[in-house]
VEXDREN-2710 file (C-alpha; in Angstrom, 1 decimal):
% VEXDREN-2710
k/r/px/py/pz
1/MET/-7.9/36.9/47.6
2/MET/-5.6/39.2/45.7
3/ALA/-6.0/39.9/41.9
4/LYS/-2.4/38.6/41.0
5/ARG/-0.2/35.8/42.4
6/ILE/2.4/37.1/44.5
7/LEU/5.8/35.2/44.9
8/LEU/6.3/34.0/48.6
9/GLU/9.9/33.5/50.0
10/ILE/10.2/32.0/53.5
11/CYS/13.3/32.1/55.5
12/VAL/14.3/28.8/57.0
13/ALA/17.0/27.2/59.2
14/SER/16.5/23.4/58.9
15/VAL/15.2/20.7/56.7
16/GLU/12.1/20.6/58.8
17/ASP/11.5/24.3/58.0
18/ALA/12.0/23.7/54.6
19/LEU/9.6/21.0/54.2
20/ALA/6.9/23.0/56.2
21/ALA/7.5/25.8/54.0
22/GLU/7.3/23.8/50.7
23/SER/4.0/22.0/51.9
24/GLY/2.5/25.3/52.8
25/GLY/2.9/26.7/49.3
26/ALA/6.2/28.8/49.5
27/ASP/7.8/29.5/46.1
28/ARG/11.4/30.0/47.3
29/LEU/13.2/29.6/50.3
30/GLU/16.2/31.8/52.1
31/LEU/18.3/29.4/53.8
32/ASN/20.0/30.6/57.0
33/CYS/21.2/29.3/60.4
34/ALA/20.6/31.2/63.7
35/LEU/17.5/32.9/62.7
36/ALA/17.3/34.5/66.3
37/LEU/20.4/36.4/65.3
38/GLY/19.1/37.7/62.2
39/GLY/20.3/34.9/60.1
40/LEU/23.8/33.7/59.4
41/THR/25.5/31.7/56.7
42/PRO/24.2/28.0/56.7
43/SER/26.6/25.1/56.7
44/LEU/27.2/23.2/53.6
45/GLY/25.8/20.1/55.3
46/LEU/22.6/21.8/56.1
47/TYR/22.3/23.4/52.5
48/SER/22.9/19.8/50.9
49/GLU/20.4/18.3/53.2
50/VAL/17.7/21.0/52.5
51/ARG/18.5/20.7/48.8
52/ARG/18.0/17.2/48.9
53/ALA/14.6/17.3/50.7
54/VAL/12.7/20.0/48.7
55/SER/12.6/21.0/45.2
56/LEU/12.2/24.8/45.8
57/PRO/14.9/27.4/44.9
58/ILE/17.1/28.1/47.5
59/ILE/18.8/31.4/48.3
60/ALA/21.8/31.0/50.7
61/MET/22.4/33.7/53.4
62/ILE/26.1/34.9/53.5
63/ARG/26.5/36.6/56.7
64/PRO/29.6/35.4/58.8
65/ARG/28.6/36.9/62.1
66/PRO/26.0/39.1/63.9
67/GLY/26.6/42.7/64.9
68/GLY/26.6/45.0/61.9
69/PHE/27.7/44.7/58.2
70/CYS/31.0/46.2/57.9
71/TYR/33.8/43.1/57.8
72/THR/37.4/42.8/58.2
73/SER/39.2/41.4/55.4
74/ALA/39.5/37.8/57.3
75/GLU/35.8/38.0/57.6
76/PHE/35.2/38.9/53.8
77/ASN/37.5/36.0/52.8
78/VAL/35.3/33.7/54.9
79/MET/32.1/35.1/53.2
80/TRP/33.7/34.8/49.6
81/ARG/34.8/31.1/50.3
82/ASP/31.2/30.3/51.8
83/ALA/29.6/32.1/48.8
84/ASP/31.8/29.8/46.5
85/MET/31.0/26.6/48.1
86/LEU/27.4/27.2/48.5
87/LEU/26.9/28.1/44.7
88/ALA/29.0/25.4/43.7
89/ALA/26.8/23.0/45.6
90/GLY/23.6/24.4/43.5
91/ALA/22.2/27.5/45.5
92/LYS/20.0/29.7/43.1
93/GLY/21.4/32.7/44.6
94/LEU/22.9/34.4/47.5
95/ALA/21.7/36.9/49.9
96/PHE/24.5/39.2/51.4
97/GLY/25.1/43.1/52.1
98/ILE/28.2/44.8/53.1
99/LEU/28.4/48.4/54.3
100/THR/31.4/50.8/54.7
101/HIS/32.1/52.2/58.2
102/ASP/30.1/55.1/57.4
103/GLY/27.1/53.3/56.4
104/GLU/27.4/53.3/52.7
105/ILE/27.2/50.4/50.2
106/ASP/30.7/48.9/50.0
107/SER/30.9/48.9/46.2
108/GLU/34.2/46.7/45.7
109/ARG/33.2/44.1/48.2
110/ASN/29.8/43.7/47.2
111/GLN/30.6/43.6/43.4
112/SER/33.1/41.0/43.9
113/LEU/30.4/38.6/45.5
114/ARG/27.9/39.7/43.0
115/ASN/30.4/38.7/40.1
116/LEU/30.5/35.4/41.9
117/CYS/27.0/34.8/41.6
118/ASP/27.2/35.4/37.7
119/TYR/23.7/34.3/36.3
120/ARG/22.5/33.4/39.9
121/ASP/20.5/35.7/41.9
122/ALA/22.2/38.5/44.1
123/VAL/20.0/39.8/46.9
124/PHE/21.2/42.7/49.0
125/HIS/19.7/41.7/52.3
126/ARG/18.5/44.0/55.1
127/ALA/21.8/45.6/55.5
128/PHE/20.1/48.2/53.4
129/ASP/17.8/49.0/56.0
130/TRP/20.9/50.6/57.8
131/THR/22.3/52.9/55.0
132/ARG/22.4/56.5/55.3
133/ASP/20.8/57.2/52.0
134/PRO/18.1/54.6/50.9
135/ILE/17.6/56.1/47.5
136/ALA/21.5/56.5/46.7
137/SER/22.0/53.1/47.9
138/LEU/19.1/51.7/45.7
139/ASN/20.9/53.5/42.7
140/LYS/24.1/51.9/43.7
141/LEU/22.8/48.5/43.8
142/ILE/21.1/49.0/40.4
143/GLU/24.5/50.0/39.1
144/LEU/26.0/46.7/40.6
145/LYS/23.3/44.8/38.9
146/PHE/21.8/43.2/42.0
147/ASN/18.5/41.4/41.3
148/ARG/16.6/42.7/44.3
149/VAL/16.8/44.2/47.8
150/MET/15.3/43.1/50.8
151/THR/14.0/45.8/53.1
152/SER/11.5/46.9/55.9
153/GLY/11.6/50.4/54.4
154/GLN/14.2/51.2/57.1
155/ALA/11.4/50.6/59.9
156/ALA/10.8/48.2/62.5
157/THR/8.4/46.4/60.3
158/ALA/7.6/46.3/56.7
159/LEU/4.1/47.8/57.5
160/GLU/5.5/50.9/59.4
161/GLY/7.9/51.1/56.3
162/VAL/5.5/51.2/53.7
163/PRO/6.2/54.8/52.7
164/LEU/9.8/54.3/51.9
165/ILE/9.3/50.8/50.2
166/THR/6.6/52.5/48.0
167/GLU/9.3/55.2/47.2
168/LEU/11.8/52.4/46.4
169/VAL/9.5/50.6/44.0
170/ARG/8.6/54.1/42.2
171/GLN/12.4/55.1/42.0
172/SER/13.6/51.4/41.1
173/ASN/11.5/51.6/37.9
174/GLY/11.5/48.0/37.5
175/GLN/15.5/47.8/37.3
176/ILE/15.6/45.9/40.6
177/GLY/13.2/43.9/42.6
178/ILE/11.9/45.3/46.0
179/LEU/11.3/42.4/48.5
180/PRO/9.5/43.4/51.7
181/ALA/10.4/41.8/54.8
182/ALA/10.0/42.0/58.4
183/GLY/6.8/41.2/60.3
184/ILE/4.9/40.2/57.4
185/ASN/2.0/37.7/58.2
186/PRO/-1.8/37.0/57.0
187/LEU/-3.1/39.9/58.8
188/ASN/-0.8/42.8/57.0
189/ALA/0.4/41.3/53.8
190/GLY/-2.6/42.4/51.9
191/GLU/-2.4/45.9/53.0
192/ILE/1.5/46.2/52.6
193/LEU/1.4/44.7/48.9
194/ALA/-1.8/46.9/47.9
195/ARG/0.1/50.1/49.1
196/THR/3.5/49.4/47.7
197/GLY/2.7/47.6/44.5
198/CYS/5.4/44.8/45.2
199/ASN/5.1/41.5/43.6
200/GLN/6.9/39.4/46.0
201/VAL/7.2/39.2/49.9
202/HIS/9.8/37.7/52.5
203/ALA/8.2/36.1/55.8
204/SER/9.4/33.9/58.5
205/SER/5.9/32.2/59.5
206/ARG/7.5/30.8/62.6
207/LEU/5.9/29.5/65.7
208/LYS/7.9/28.9/69.2
209/ARG/8.3/25.4/70.5
210/GLU/10.1/23.6/73.2
211/ASP/13.1/21.1/73.1
212/ALA/12.1/18.7/76.1
213/SER/15.5/17.2/76.3
214/MET/17.0/20.4/78.1
215/PRO/16.6/20.5/81.7
216/MET/14.6/23.4/83.3
217/ASN/17.5/25.0/85.1
218/ARG/17.3/28.7/84.5
219/ASN/20.6/29.3/86.2
220/VAL/22.5/27.4/83.3
221/ARG/22.6/28.8/79.9
222/PHE/24.9/29.5/76.8
223/HIS/24.2/33.2/76.7
224/SER/25.8/34.9/79.5
225/LYS/24.0/38.3/78.9
226/GLU/20.7/37.8/77.1
227/PRO/17.9/35.8/79.2
228/ILE/17.3/33.3/76.5
229/ALA/15.9/29.8/77.6
230/GLU/17.9/27.1/76.1
231/ASP/14.6/24.8/75.5
232/ALA/12.9/27.5/73.5
233/LEU/13.2/27.6/69.9
234/GLU/11.3/28.4/66.7
235/SER/10.4/26.5/63.5
236/THR/8.5/27.3/60.4
237/ASP/4.8/26.6/60.6
238/ALA/3.1/25.1/57.6
239/GLU/-0.3/26.4/58.3
240/LEU/1.1/29.9/58.7
241/VAL/3.0/29.6/55.4
242/ALA/-0.4/28.2/53.9
243/GLN/-2.5/31.0/55.1
244/LEU/-0.1/33.5/53.4
245/ARG/-0.2/31.4/50.3
246/SER/-4.0/31.6/49.9
247/LEU/-4.0/35.5/50.6
248/LEU/-1.5/36.1/48.0
249/GLY/-2.9/34.1/45.4
250/SER/-2.6/30.2/44.3
END
């Protein structure tokens, strides 16, 4: 058991996920669709049903497509429209991140969405892990008045990224929250927090399951290139969330 209670954010993609996260002891939800693609903007219908089902604060992902974070004007207009509607529906904040062609923080577009958030949370998501200069990027996000930045420390997992996450905590000097993410589980969360000094974590806590309605014909699939089985999916596991909650303090 850790000495202080750590805020636990769980990323979810369905009403069932949200209920499992809440029952396991999550403090906050990040709501997405298509978590297998890294998380995309949820529909208004999904947001509304999740909000109706749980009492936890919900941060809505604003990401219109997979495949990078540099967007066309049309894509940004969609992001702004989705952000406006999700905030109007009651979202406690937004997670978004827009980069320029050369891997820098797109100040103008991020500022536009940050202003839209107003008093609600503005979270720069893991687009941060693709920036060229993480310290300069952190300072830019502080200047733009983001509430927190989600990061794996520009590594494959948060555990591997501990050195940079620790440096980001030091450099931030309390001006922006640092939210470790990627591969966090009950086996490594304690070490990550002890070494970085962070006071919050982001985890998925998901297990695979199958949709029995799908025929077991591997020659038919929606995905033309990737070998993804159409009957395989993941969902939030309440027990995994509870294990993290116990580790992080009640």
